GULOFI-519765 format. One line per field, with one value per residue (C-alpha): z, x, y; residue number from 1; chain. Coordinates in pm, whole numbers, plus 32768, in hexadecimal, padded with zeros to 4 digits. Each point is the difference from the previous one (the first is absolute). Layout:
% residues N
pz = Z, ...
px = X, ...
py = Y, ...
resi = NUM, ...
chain = A, ...
This chain:
% residues 327
pz = BA4B, 806E, 7EEF, 801F, 805B, 7F13, 8041, 7EC7, 8020, 7ECC, 7F3C, 7EB2, 7EB9, 8078, 814F, 7F53, 7F34, 8138, 80B2, 7EE4, 8004, 817B, 7FF0, 7F05, 80CD, 80C8, 80E2, 8066, 8057, 7FDE, 8160, 7FE3, 7EF2, 806D, 7F3B, 8050, 7F33, 80CB, 7ED9, 7F2C, 8116, 8032, 7E90, 7FF5, 815C, 7FB8, 7EBB, 80B9, 8157, 80B6, 80FE, 7F99, 80B7, 7FD3, 8116, 7F8E, 8161, 7FB6, 7F11, 8105, 80A8, 7EC5, 7FB5, 7ED7, 7F4C, 7E94, 7FE2, 7EC5, 805D, 7F24, 7FF8, 80D2, 8120, 7FE8, 80FC, 8117, 7FC6, 7FEA, 8140, 80BE, 7F84, 8048, 8157, 804C, 7F8E, 7EDC, 7EB4, 7EDF, 7E88, 7F80, 7EA2, 7F30, 8032, 8171, 8014, 7F19, 80CA, 8006, 8165, 8069, 7F42, 80BB, 8149, 7FC7, 7F89, 8129, 80F4, 7F57, 8018, 8169, 8071, 7F22, 7F59, 7EAD, 7F07, 7E91, 7EF2, 7EEC, 7EE5, 7F64, 7EB2, 80AC, 7FFA, 7E91, 7F69, 7EE2, 80FB, 80A5, 7EAC, 7F8E, 8132, 7FBB, 7E96, 804F, 7FE2, 7FCA, 80B3, 7F4C, 7F46, 7F98, 8083, 7F6D, 80AE, 7F93, 80F1, 7F5C, 8055, 7F97, 80DA, 815C, 80A4, 8160, 80C3, 7FFA, 8038, 7F1E, 7EF2, 808B, 8143, 7F5D, 7ED1, 7FC5, 8154, 7F91, 7EE9, 80E0, 80E6, 7EE5, 7F6A, 814D, 8021, 7EA5, 8027, 813C, 80E2, 7F11, 80A0, 7F64, 7F80, 7F64, 7FD2, 7F01, 7FE8, 7F6D, 800D, 7F66, 80BA, 7F55, 800C, 815A, 806B, 8160, 7FB3, 7EE9, 7F1F, 7F27, 8083, 7F5C, 80A0, 7FA6, 8104, 7FE1, 80DA, 8073, 7F01, 7EE6, 7FD1, 7F8B, 8061, 7F5B, 80A2, 7F82, 80B3, 7F8E, 806E, 7EBA, 7F13, 7F0F, 8065, 8125, 7FCB, 80E6, 7F50, 8058, 7F1C, 80A3, 7F31, 805D, 7F27, 7F95, 7FEC, 8007, 80DB, 7F92, 8122, 7FEC, 8166, 7F9C, 7F24, 80D7, 7EDF, 7FB8, 7EB5, 7FF5, 7EDD, 7FB2, 7ECF, 7F77, 7EAA, 7F4C, 7EAD, 7EDD, 7EB0, 7F12, 7EE6, 8012, 7F69, 812E, 80C9, 814E, 80D2, 8080, 816E, 80B3, 8151, 80D1, 80A0, 8129, 80AE, 814A, 80CB, 8117, 8134, 80BD, 816A, 806F, 7FF1, 804B, 811B, 80A0, 7FDB, 80A7, 8122, 8022, 8007, 810D, 80CD, 7FD9, 808F, 811D, 805E, 7FD2, 7ED7, 7F1F, 803C, 80A8, 7FEE, 7E8C, 7FCB, 80B6, 7F3F, 7EB5, 806C, 805C, 7EB9, 7F22, 80BE, 8006, 7E86, 7FCD, 80E3, 7F28, 7EC9, 80AA, 805A, 7E93, 7F9A, 80CB, 7F71, 8132, 7F31, 7EB6, 8075, 8146, 8064, 80FB, 8100
px = 7A47, 7F9A, 8014, 8121, 7F85, 80A4, 803C, 802D, 80C1, 7FE1, 7EBB, 8089, 7FFB, 80D4, 7F53, 7EB0, 8083, 8087, 7EB5, 7F44, 80EC, 7FEE, 7E84, 8002, 80E9, 7F88, 8131, 7FE9, 7F07, 8028, 7FDD, 805E, 8060, 80DC, 8048, 8050, 7EC9, 7ED9, 7F10, 80EA, 8024, 7E85, 7FBF, 80D4, 7F9F, 7E8C, 802A, 8089, 7F60, 8138, 8042, 80A7, 80F6, 8106, 80E9, 80F1, 7FFF, 7EA5, 80A3, 80F8, 7EED, 7FE4, 80B5, 80BB, 801E, 8011, 80BE, 7F9E, 805C, 80DA, 8169, 8086, 7F23, 8068, 811C, 7F40, 7ED4, 80C8, 80C0, 7EBE, 7F5F, 812E, 8035, 7EA2, 806A, 7F0C, 8050, 801F, 7FD3, 8089, 7FD4, 813B, 80F3, 802B, 80C6, 80C3, 8142, 8098, 807A, 7E94, 7FA3, 8116, 7F83, 7E9C, 806E, 80E9, 7EE9, 7F20, 8114, 8059, 7E97, 7F9B, 7EF1, 7F6A, 8067, 7F9F, 8026, 7F05, 80C2, 7EBA, 80A1, 809C, 7EA3, 7FBC, 7FB6, 80F7, 811D, 7FA7, 7FEE, 8148, 80B6, 7F7F, 8079, 8164, 80D3, 8140, 8073, 7F9D, 8119, 7F3E, 7EC4, 7F5D, 7ED8, 7F2D, 7F0D, 7F75, 7ECB, 7F60, 8042, 7F69, 7F9A, 802A, 813E, 809D, 8170, 810C, 7F98, 810D, 7F41, 7EAB, 8022, 8160, 8017, 7EFD, 80E5, 8131, 7F49, 7F91, 815D, 808F, 7EEA, 8046, 817B, 7FEC, 8130, 80EB, 80AE, 7FFC, 8153, 7FCA, 7EED, 7FF5, 7ED6, 7F85, 7EC2, 7F43, 7F41, 7F22, 806F, 7FAF, 7F94, 8046, 8025, 8087, 7EE3, 80CE, 810E, 80CC, 8101, 80E7, 805C, 8102, 8013, 8123, 7FAE, 8017, 7E88, 7F88, 7EBD, 7F78, 7EDA, 7F3E, 7EED, 7F44, 7EDF, 800E, 7F86, 7EDD, 7F83, 8011, 8106, 806C, 80E2, 8126, 80DA, 80D3, 810D, 80B6, 80EA, 7EDC, 7ECB, 7F6B, 7ED5, 7F2F, 7F22, 7EE2, 7FA3, 7ECF, 7F5B, 808D, 8085, 8148, 80A1, 8126, 80F7, 8103, 80DD, 8058, 8099, 80C3, 8098, 8085, 7F68, 80FA, 7F91, 80F6, 7EF6, 7F20, 7FD2, 7FB2, 8026, 7F09, 7FA1, 7F14, 7F6D, 7F0D, 7EF8, 7F39, 7EE5, 7FCB, 7EC2, 801A, 7F49, 7F56, 7FE1, 7F7A, 802C, 816E, 7FA0, 7F2C, 811D, 80E6, 7F0C, 7FF9, 817C, 8003, 7F06, 80E7, 8118, 7F1D, 7FA2, 8165, 7FC6, 80E1, 816E, 8017, 817C, 8002, 7EFB, 80CE, 8138, 7F4B, 7F7C, 815E, 8099, 7F06, 8018, 817D, 800E, 7EF2, 80CA, 8136, 7F36, 7F69, 815D, 8060, 7ECC, 805E, 815F, 80B8, 80DE, 800D, 806C, 7FBB, 80BE, 7F42, 80C3
py = CB76, 815C, 8105, 80F5, 815C, 80F9, 816F, 80D2, 8146, 80DC, 8018, 8074, 7F40, 7EDB, 7FFE, 7FDC, 7EDB, 7F55, 8036, 7F58, 7ED5, 7FD7, 8011, 7EE3, 7F21, 7ED6, 801C, 816E, 810F, 8176, 8088, 816F, 80FB, 8121, 813E, 8169, 8054, 7F82, 8009, 7F2F, 7EFF, 8000, 7FB9, 7EC4, 7F8A, 801C, 7F3E, 7ED1, 8014, 8078, 8110, 8146, 80DE, 810E, 7F85, 7EEB, 7F73, 7F75, 7F06, 7F86, 7F33, 7F29, 7EB9, 8099, 814C, 8068, 8149, 80C1, 8164, 80E0, 7F8A, 811D, 7F87, 7E92, 8005, 80AB, 7F20, 7EBF, 8048, 8047, 7EBF, 7F24, 809F, 7F7E, 7EA4, 7FF4, 7F4D, 80F1, 8009, 8149, 8088, 802B, 8096, 7FB7, 8146, 80E4, 7FE5, 7EA4, 8032, 8024, 7EC4, 7F4A, 808C, 7F8B, 7EA8, 7FD7, 8050, 7EFF, 7EFC, 804E, 7FEE, 7EDC, 80CF, 7FB1, 810D, 8012, 8108, 804B, 7F5C, 7F8F, 7FA2, 7ED2, 7F6F, 8043, 7EA8, 8032, 8023, 7EB6, 7F59, 809C, 7F7D, 7EA0, 8011, 806B, 7EC5, 80CA, 813B, 8141, 80AF, 8137, 80A7, 8136, 80A7, 8129, 80A5, 8139, 80CA, 8149, 8130, 7FEF, 814A, 7F71, 804E, 7EA6, 804B, 7F73, 7F0C, 7F18, 7FBD, 8022, 7F19, 7F80, 7F5A, 7EFE, 7F83, 8017, 7F10, 7F1A, 7FF7, 7F8E, 7EFD, 7F73, 8008, 7F2F, 8000, 80B6, 8128, 815C, 8073, 8159, 8101, 8118, 80EA, 8145, 80CC, 8123, 810D, 8102, 816B, 8080, 7EA5, 7F87, 7E8F, 7F21, 7F92, 7F12, 7F17, 7EEC, 7F1E, 7EE1, 7EFC, 7EEB, 7ECB, 7F29, 7EF0, 8101, 8028, 8155, 80B2, 813C, 80B3, 812E, 80BF, 8134, 80D9, 80C3, 7EF0, 800A, 7EA8, 7F14, 7EF3, 7EE5, 7F08, 7F21, 7F2E, 7EF1, 7F57, 7EC0, 7F33, 7F28, 80DF, 815C, 8052, 812A, 806C, 80F8, 8054, 80CC, 7EFB, 7EE7, 7F31, 7F51, 7FA3, 7F10, 800A, 7EF5, 8030, 7EA8, 8046, 810E, 7FC3, 80C7, 7F9A, 7F63, 80E4, 8128, 80DF, 7FD3, 813C, 7F63, 7EC9, 7F01, 7FF0, 7F17, 805D, 7F38, 80DD, 7F85, 80BC, 7F49, 8016, 80FF, 7F83, 811A, 7F96, 8151, 8178, 8054, 80EE, 7EEE, 7F07, 80FD, 8019, 7E85, 7FF9, 810C, 7F36, 7ED4, 80D3, 806A, 7E9A, 7F85, 7F19, 80D7, 8050, 8155, 800F, 7FBB, 810F, 8106, 7F9B, 8033, 8155, 8071, 7F85, 80B4, 8146, 7FF0, 7FE3, 810B, 80E5, 7FD0, 8056, 8133, 807B, 7FE8, 80C1, 8132, 8000, 7F7C, 7F1D, 7F4A, 7EAA, 7F4E, 7EC8, 7F30, 7F38
resi = 1, 2, 3, 4, 5, 6, 7, 8, 9, 10, 11, 12, 13, 14, 15, 16, 17, 18, 19, 20, 21, 22, 23, 24, 25, 26, 27, 28, 29, 30, 31, 32, 33, 34, 35, 36, 37, 38, 39, 40, 41, 42, 43, 44, 45, 46, 47, 48, 49, 50, 51, 52, 53, 54, 55, 56, 57, 58, 59, 60, 61, 62, 63, 64, 65, 66, 67, 68, 69, 70, 71, 72, 73, 74, 75, 76, 77, 78, 79, 80, 81, 82, 83, 84, 85, 86, 87, 88, 89, 90, 91, 92, 93, 94, 95, 96, 97, 98, 99, 100, 101, 102, 103, 104, 105, 106, 107, 108, 109, 110, 111, 112, 113, 114, 115, 116, 117, 118, 119, 120, 121, 122, 123, 124, 125, 126, 127, 128, 129, 130, 131, 132, 133, 134, 135, 136, 137, 138, 139, 140, 141, 142, 143, 144, 145, 146, 147, 148, 149, 150, 151, 152, 153, 154, 155, 156, 157, 158, 159, 160, 161, 162, 163, 164, 165, 166, 167, 168, 169, 170, 171, 172, 173, 174, 175, 176, 177, 178, 179, 180, 181, 182, 183, 184, 185, 186, 187, 188, 189, 190, 191, 192, 193, 194, 195, 196, 197, 198, 199, 200, 201, 202, 203, 204, 205, 206, 207, 208, 209, 210, 211, 212, 213, 214, 215, 216, 217, 218, 219, 220, 221, 222, 223, 224, 225, 226, 227, 228, 229, 230, 231, 232, 233, 234, 235, 236, 237, 238, 239, 240, 241, 242, 243, 244, 245, 246, 247, 248, 249, 250, 251, 252, 253, 254, 255, 256, 257, 258, 259, 260, 261, 262, 263, 264, 265, 266, 267, 268, 269, 270, 271, 272, 273, 274, 275, 276, 277, 278, 279, 280, 281, 282, 283, 284, 285, 286, 287, 288, 289, 290, 291, 292, 293, 294, 295, 296, 297, 298, 299, 300, 301, 302, 303, 304, 305, 306, 307, 308, 309, 310, 311, 312, 313, 314, 315, 316, 317, 318, 319, 320, 321, 322, 323, 324, 325, 326, 327
chain = A, A, A, A, A, A, A, A, A, A, A, A, A, A, A, A, A, A, A, A, A, A, A, A, A, A, A, A, A, A, A, A, A, A, A, A, A, A, A, A, A, A, A, A, A, A, A, A, A, A, A, A, A, A, A, A, A, A, A, A, A, A, A, A, A, A, A, A, A, A, A, A, A, A, A, A, A, A, A, A, A, A, A, A, A, A, A, A, A, A, A, A, A, A, A, A, A, A, A, A, A, A, A, A, A, A, A, A, A, A, A, A, A, A, A, A, A, A, A, A, A, A, A, A, A, A, A, A, A, A, A, A, A, A, A, A, A, A, A, A, A, A, A, A, A, A, A, A, A, A, A, A, A, A, A, A, A, A, A, A, A, A, A, A, A, A, A, A, A, A, A, A, A, A, A, A, A, A, A, A, A, A, A, A, A, A, A, A, A, A, A, A, A, A, A, A, A, A, A, A, A, A, A, A, A, A, A, A, A, A, A, A, A, A, A, A, A, A, A, A, A, A, A, A, A, A, A, A, A, A, A, A, A, A, A, A, A, A, A, A, A, A, A, A, A, A, A, A, A, A, A, A, A, A, A, A, A, A, A, A, A, A, A, A, A, A, A, A, A, A, A, A, A, A, A, A, A, A, A, A, A, A, A, A, A, A, A, A, A, A, A, A, A, A, A, A, A, A, A, A, A, A, A, A, A, A, A, A, A, A, A, A, A, A, A, A, A, A, A, A, A, A, A, A, A, A, A
């Protein structure tokens, strides 16, 4: 089949990563790189034999577009691309306002366009393995996503970091509906955006999720613990490893002078199969959406769900309310 011609809009850090992945794909070719900074577009384009431009309309002649501009330019860019009838992968978040996310998703649905969001952690191999190991529904999930301070203007930590774990929590919880959301955040004195945010989410089956994101950490941390009634999964998304714990025995020693009890836990470290770089796997999934071999409706539904929950958390983090009941 003919390779899909990709237009890349936005030649920043993520744009450069996407360009590298497209250049390494057997299913796509990088046709044009667009950026407001001509020299930045030239640098990436020349590295991979593509054209460069400053006008986004140059990308509308391609078979699909990757939109990697700053978040505040997402809506305008997405509407222009979809008005031209071009499939779109847009970096997260799709938009800061949930009404705009709904608008973009509705246009994609109405026009039958492939739409994907840059939830690259979905393609982390430990997430795929975790889903295959879950025989029982999760009852508790705890996620930590902490990073050192970032000098770039990235908006709220909720839409920068926390949204990834919001998305993963919904993926791992399956079809369970959200019941309540409680969140809080910390902003530095004089700071424009929250740099630390925590939230607690409950689901209709009683499951509890606790998520923590920070851009004020002293080390990079990406961990998730998933507890069911039969096992605990300890996931390290950075090192891409999984540890499975199953407690099989707890007993109190008969000797009353004993200071502790005896516990027996089976620990299993399963092999994590790496089928490719997560960003490359995300591209392949997007190309499946483009050619119709992946479910476009399901993709849009998942984008909406993650942004809806992130929006509820963001509302909490600017002090709108302390408890949100979802209906």
